[in-house]
N, C-alpha and C positions, 0 to 999 in steps of 0.2 A: 383734374387737379394736377398742379405741377409737381414734378419729382424733386423735392428739395434735397434729397440725399446726393443728387448730382452737383448741387451748387453750394451747399453749406459745408465748408471744409473744416479743418481742425481749428483754424484761427480766424477765418473770414468767410465771406460769401463771394463766390466767383463763378462766372459762367458766360455762355454766349448769349448776346442780346440780338434779336428778341426771342431766339429759339428756346432758351432755357429759362429766361426771366425777362421781365419788362416793367414798364412804369406802374401798372396796377399792382404788381407784386411788390415793387419798391415801396409803394404807399403802405402796404400791409407791414412790411419790414419796419417802416418808420413808426407805425403805431405800436408794434411789438417792442421796439427799442424803448419807446417812451414808457410802456407798461413795465418792462423788466427793470429799467434803471430807476423808475419811480421818481424822475426828476421833474422839476418845474420848468426847466429850460435846458436846451441842448445846443450844440454848434455843429454845423454841417459844411463840408467843403467838397470840391471835386477837381479831377484832373482835366486834361484837354481832349479826352476821347469824345467823338461825336455824340455818343449816347449819354455822357456824364451829366450835362446840365439838366436834361429832362428827368433822369433817374433821381438826381439829387433833390430837385424841386418836388418830385412825387413823394420821396421819403419825408421831406420837410412837411408837406401837406398832411401826410399820415400822422406824424407826431403832433402837429398843431390841432388836428381833429380831436385829439384827446386832451386838449387844454394846455399843451406844452408850448412855451415860447421858443422859437427857433432863430438863432443867429446864423445867417448864411454868409460865409466868408468867400464864397465863389471860388475862382481858380486858385489852387494852392498845391504845394507839395504835401506828401503825407506827414513829414515832420513839421510842416507849418500847421497842419490840423492838430497835431499833438501839442504844439506850442499853444494854440488857441484853447485847447482843452485844459492845459495846465494853467495858463495865464488867466483865463476866465473862470476856472474851476467848474467846468461843465462837462458832462458826457459828450462824446463827439462821434461823428461818422464821416468817413472819407470815401468818396466814390472813385475807385481806381481799380485796374487789374494789373498794376505794377508793370512788369515787363512782358505780359502776355500779348498776343497779337490783337489787332485793332477791333475785331468783332467781340472780344471779351470785355466784360466790366465786372466790378465787384464792390463790396463794402468792407472796409476795415473799421471796426468799432472799438470804442474805449469808454471807460467810465470817467468821471471827473478826475482831473489830475493825470490824464493820459494812462490810467491803469488799464491793462489789457482785458479785452473780452474774448474768451475762447470757449471751447465746448463746456468746460467745467465752471466757467465764470459768467455764464449768461447766454452764450450762443445757442446751446441746446434748448433753453427755455424760449428764446426768440423764435427758433425754428418751430417749436411745438405750437406756439400761438399762431404763427403765419399759416401753418398747415391747417389748424382748426378753422381759422377765418376764411381761408381759401375754399373750404368746403361749405361753411355755413353763412358766409357773408361778413363784411367788415364790421368791426365793433361799433356799438352805439356811440355817436359823437358826443363830446362834452357839451354841456349847455353853454359854456363860455369858451369858445375855441381860442387856441394860442395865437400869437402874432408871428409874422415872418419879418425879420429885420436884417438888412444887409450891413456888413461891417468889414472894412479892409484892415487886416492885421499884418500885412507884409512888412511894413516899416518897423512895427513893434517886434516882429519875429527876428528881423535882421539885427535890430539894436540889441536884443537879448543875446543872440549868438556872439556878437562882437564884444559884449560885456564879459564874455567868458574866456576869450582868447585875445590877447593884445597884439595887434599886427601893426601898430602905428610906427614902431621903430625898426621894422625889418628892412633889409636891403631891398631895392626894387627887384621884382621877379617878373619874368615873362611866363605866363601860364596859358596853356591851351585847355579849354573846357569843351567837351563834347556832351551836349544835353540830349542828344538822340531824339530831338523834336519833342522831348518830354518836359516835365515841370521844372527842371534845372534852368531852362530858358526863361522862366518866370522869376525864379528866386535869385539866381546868381548875380544879375546886374545890380540888384538892390543891396545884397549882402556885400558885394565887392566894392561898391561905390565909395570913392574917396580913399581907398587903400593903395599902397604903393605897388600896385599890380598892373601889368600890361596884359589885358585880357584879349585873347584870340578866341572868338566865339564860333564854335562849330555846331550847326543844326540847332539854333536857338529858336527857330520858328515853331510855335506850338502847333503840332499836327498829329492828332491821334491815329492817323493812318500809317505813321512811321515810314515816310517815303524813302529814307536814306539807309537805315538799318534798324534791326530790332533794338529796343531800348533795354538790352540786357548785357551789361559790360563784362559779366563773368564768362560769356562765350567769346573766345578769342577772335572770332570773325567780326565781332561788333566793335572792336577797338582798333581795327586796321587803319581807319581814317585818322584817328587820334594819334597813333604811333607815327604815321607818315607825316602829319603836320608838325609834330614835335621835332622830328628829325630835319624836316625841310627848313624850319624857321629858327632852329637853335634855341628853342624854348627851354626853360629851366625844368619844367615838368608838364605832365598832362593829367587832367582829371576827367573821368567819365561818370555820369550819373545814370541811374536806371529811369524808367518811365515816370515813376512818381517821386523820384529824387530823394528817396530815403536811404539809398545805398550809394557809396562812391567807390570808384576804382582808380588806382593811381598808376601812371607810368613815369619812369625816370627820364633824365635828360637825353638818354640814348633811345628812348621809345620802348624800353624794356619794362614789362609789367612788374610791379612791386606786389609781393604776396600780401593778401589781407592780414595774415598773421603777423607780418613785419610791421604793418600799419598799427595793428592792435598793440604790439609791444612798444612801438614808438609813442603812441598816445598814452599808454599805461605809464610809461616812465615820466611823461610830462604831468599827468594827473597826480601821480604820487609825489612829485616835487611840490605840488600845491597842497596835497592832503597826505602828509607823511603817515606811514603805517596803514594806509587804507587797504581795503579789499578789492580785488579785481576778479571778475568772472570771465571764464573762457570755456568754450564748449569742448567736447571730448575729441574733436578732430582738428583742434587748433594746434599749431606747431609747439614742440617742446620749448622753443625759444620764448614763448609768452610767459609761462610760469617761471622760467629761469630769470627773465628780465624783471618780472614783478618782485621776486625774492631779492635780486641784486639791488633793487631800489627800495628795499625795506617794506615791501607790501606783502599781502597774503593772497595767493592765488586760490581760487575755488573752481573746480571743474564741474560742468553740468551737461545736461543733454542738449542736443541741437534744437533750436527753435526759439523764437522770440518770447513766447509765453513762459518758457522755463527760465530763460535768462532774466526776464523782468521780475518774475516771482522770486528768484534767488537774490537779485539785487535788493528787492524790497525786504526780504527776510534778513539779509546780512548787513544792509546799509552800505553796500559796495559803491565805490566811487565811479566805476567804469566797467563795461563789459564789451567783449568783442567776439565776433564769429568769423569763421573761414569764408563765409558768403558775403563779406563786406558790409555787415550790419554792425553798427557801433552804438553803444548805449551809455548814457551819461546820467549820473545822479543829479547833476545840475540842470538836466533837461527832463525832469520828472521820470527818470529811469527809462525814457523812451529812446528809440533809435533815431539818429540823425546823421546822415552822410555829410551834410554841410558842416557840422561842427567838427567832425573828423578831418575834413578837408582843410579847415582853418588851422587845426593843430599841425597838419603837415606843412602848410605854408609858413606858419610861425617858426617851426623847427628848422626848416630850410633857410628861411630869410634871416634867422638869428645867427647864422654862421656863414662861412665862405665856401664850404665844401659842396660838391654837387650831390644831388639826391642819391645817386647810386652808391656813393661812399657813405653818406649819412645812414642809409638803411642796412649797410653790411653788418653792423653790430647786432641787428635785430633779425637777420635772416641767416641762420647758422646751419641749416640742415638741408638735405636733398629730399624733395617731396614729389609724389606722383601726380598731384592734382586729383580731382574726383573722377573716377572711372566707373561708368555705368554698364551693367551687363543685364540683358533681358533674359529672365529665367522663368520657366513654367512653375517651378516648385521652390519658392523663396525659402520656406521653412526647411525643406530637405537639404538644400544647398548650404544654408547657414549651419545646420547640424553637422554636415560633413566636414566643413571647415573647422568647426569647433572641436570635433573628435580628432582631427588631424593634429591640432596643436595641444590638446589636453594630454596627449601621449608624450609630449616633449617638455613637461614641467621640470624634469631633472636638468634641463639645459638652462634653467633660470627664466623660463618663459612664464608670464602671468597672463591670465584671462580675466576680463570683467565684462558685464552685460548691462552697464549703465544706460547705454543707447546702442542697440545692436550688439555686435561683438567687437571688443577691443583686445588685441593680443600684443603684448609688450615684451621686448627683451632688452638687453643692455645697449644694443646698437641700432634697434629699429622698433617701430610699432606700426600696426595697421588697424583700421576700423572698417568693419563691414556692416552696412545698415540696409534694411529693406525700405523701399519707397512706400509711403502711405497711400499713394494714389495710382501707382503704375507697377507692372510686374518686373521691377528692377531691383538689383542689388547694387549699392553704391560702395565703392572701395576707395579708401584714402590710405596712402603709405608714406611714412617718413623714416629716414635713416641717416646715419652719420656720413655715409658716402653715396654717391649716385649709383655706383655698382651694386651696393647692397640694396638700395631702394628698388632698383630694376629687378633684382633677383627675387625679392620678397613679393613684389607686384606680380611677377610671372608665376611664382609658386602658388599664390592665392587664386589667381585667375584660372589656373589649370583646374583647381578644385571647383570653383564657381561655375565654370563653363563646361564641366565634364558631361 
């Protein structure tokens, strides 16, 4: 019997194919998804990984065996699948392992309207069914099996995004896009078609073996080609997408990375101009700049835990117009509260093309503090090290230092803050530091790492 504890994560299914899971198991997942969502129809899509078409079709067969009609949208980005789930009002399943290496694959699932499926919202139930059926055999097929129908939604997806951000009147921009051989190579040409953009396409060939670099733009080594091309060609900006193109990362005209928190603040200001007084969600390791900009633009910032299920749940609870994370995930009420890197990219292009200043100057107002970036430390005793750091700062409350444990440990003073969080899947502690000056940020970083790595 397969060990599903290794592949069923907090928000999705993910593992090595065929070592940890395969098409017969995908078929059981399809049946379980149909049973848990209790839907008469679902939508399924997949990325460009070699194993994706077979896994996706197996999942569709499993759902259809229980009488569910399946709309297969074929090759798509994850946010294109979310669009299909919202537009068609159907539960959906996306076959992708995002930025993981080629031998991995996975399933991101949602209910109708792109509502997330996580451990507490159906994923644990799906796992339990699959485990049972893996032991006893597949469920009895329905007397009347469902149909498999193919539908191309790419043009509708592009039209929806472009209806949300008006780019028709911007000045012409030269933009380098690095798709990393991922699904951005599929979506960008259609979304950008007819806009006043000169597109310089890097690695748009769909290739799930990732021959040029990993499709994870948050790792600095994976944007080196993008930075070099922007500098060589004098482009106005560069945009990199991850493997399933639900995240985007931006570099300015100098090839310098723009912090995702600055993008969050920029997009928040634009969304608040459309929806005055709106609520904006940010996670607990987003820059101080974000809630400041939200308040300056008449909005209400709400701080939440890291992770898309928490962001989406809080957006649904509060009716928030937008949410952003330090990991370059951007969530929009106008996109069923789902994350879409493409819509964030369109906002950046509209903001830049609506004025004459270069991107580096445009984002200065949104990038106000010195940050460490995320620093990972391998530790044998996560709990013990966390407690040691907590004890060290609890003794300094008379200095105006505050502690909270919304997500890991956050310690805040007048001039700096840091967050220390354990990884859910690895023996790591993740540290993020921000301060009013680079010197202070470096000092606090070193102070905390001394405790963590003691």
